[in-house]
C-alpha positions, 0 to 999 in steps of 0.5 A: 321581261316578264315570265308568263306561266302556261299550264297545259297538257303537253301530250294532247295540246302541243300545237296550242302550247307551241302557238301560245309559247310563240305569242308570248315570245313575240311580246318580248316576254318569257314563257314557262310551260308547265305540263299537267298531262296525265295521259299515256302519251309522251308529251312535248318538252316542257320547261317544268315536266309533269314528273317535276310537278308531281314530285311537288305533291309527293308522287312519281309518274309511275304511281300516277300512271297506274291510277284511274283517271280521277285519281290521276287528275286529283294527284296532278291538281294537288301537285300543280297547286303546290308548284304554282304557289312555290313559283309565285311565292318565289316571284319566279312568274309574273302571270299565269294562263291555263287552257284546255277542256274540263280536265285542264280547267279543273286542274288550272282553276284549283291552282289559280284559286290559291293565288292572291287577288290581283295576281294576273291569271286567265283560263281559256276553256271549252266549258266557259259557255252555256249553262255551266256553273261558273263557280267551278271555274273562278270560285272566289278569285279574280280569274279572267275566263275566255270561252275557247269557242272551238275545242282544242284539237289542233290550230285553226283560224278560230282558236288562233284568234281566241288564244291570241287574244287570251295571251294578249290579255294576260300580257296586258295584265302583267305589263300594266296591272298585277297590283296586289291588295295592299291596304297601306295600313288603312282600316277597311270596313266591309259592308254587304248589299244587294238590290233590295237593300242597296239604297239604305246600305249606300246611304250609310256607307256614304255617310261613313265615307264622309266621316273618313272611313274606308269602305269595301262593298260586297254583293250578297248573292253567294260569292260576295259573302264568301269573299268577304268572310275570306278577306276578314280572315286574311286581315284585309277587313278590320270591321264589318257593317253586315246589313244584308244576310240574304245568303243565309237563306240559301244555306238554310235551304240546303245550299240552294238557289241563286245566292248559294255558296256563302255558307257559314256567314257571320263566322269570320267576324266573330272568330277574328273579334272585329267590330260588327254591326249586324242587321238581318236584311233580306232573310225573308225570301229566297232568290230562285231561278225559273228552273229552281222553283220550289214545289210549294212556290204558289203556297209561299207566294213570289214575285218576279225580280226579273225575267229569270229570277223570283223572290220567293217568300219564306215561311215564318218558321224558316225565318225564325230558324235562320234568326236562331242561327244568326244568334248562335253564330254571333254568340261566338263573337270575340269582339264588339258586336251590335244587332239592329232590327227595323221592325217595319220591314227587312227589304224593299216591298215590305211596307204596309200592304206590300208583298213582304210586309210581315210585322208579326214575324219581325216581332218574333225575331225581336223576341229571339234576339232579346232572349238569346243573344249573349249580354255582351252583344248590344241589341236595338230595335227601331220602329222603322223600315229597312228602306227608310232614310232614317234607318240608314242614318242610324246604321252609320251612327251605330257603326261609327260608335262601334268603331270609336268604342273599339278604337278607344279600347285599343288605346287603353290597352296599349 
């Protein structure tokens, strides 16, 4: 029998909590109700009271009751996060669900995002709909999200169906899933790709896989790069073939655009000292939604990637600024690092006569790399386009050589 945590405000969502509680018991499992209510009403009895939860954060109910709403929510968010980490760390729960509106979603999401990837977690939320920014709900973790469809204001046929499915999904994860990340001692290489770099990265990855290397790919459109950086720091990733630095354009533009959210790219590998093969693939454009188009969009030039997104050219000065940032971050590297630059183009649509063909800019990038990278970092330029199969083969060869060199160094020092 599994123990399933349920995070909810037991002062206002008591009908919904009772329904979920009953559903979990009917499945043969045990519910653990965690009350995160911050309002003035007396809540229904919970397995873990709001007073117990607040004590985890160093607060009393009297203190929180005297706070304004934002202060109370902040205190409860801190406290439920600590409580949930304790319960999971002590293996006292096997999965957890949250439910509610904006307030509960914020608190639940903050707590669930601290849990390891693979641990069963789900939120049924009123804000999981429309144009809400999804990052506030899932962040960089595998939180399953269910739109509540209707508000939480008593039971009805709609939320009976939705909450019933939410509980069933969580029970399914607890029963048949729940596998944590375990590399079993294998060394995994991270790589980054997106549509405009996909074929080259996949060809290089396939070649490395054929050589016995283990690969994990990350979609470099905001969340992918952030997750990769996190997993490098957690020790899941032992080397990186980072060929798609496009997320750095969103960071440069002030965390703006479709690919925002992955600030401080390149820093984790540098800090951890793992082998890194770097190519500035995709740093020559911004990916923007229709409503995000820049004031000088027409001057810059753009193409429609699909009906909702444009690929907007960056000015040369911006590309060179980003190149300087790449150099500055790589120069912090403690491990074996190599930069490779395809002189013929950095993405699809960058062959002669095509929209993103900018050989003069790439030549200036080369000059920056050659002048400013520290001597320990290898730099190589090739008269190829990023999308040439030959360049993909070079990526695989250079990555393999970096790995062999790093492995040789470890054997010598052992």
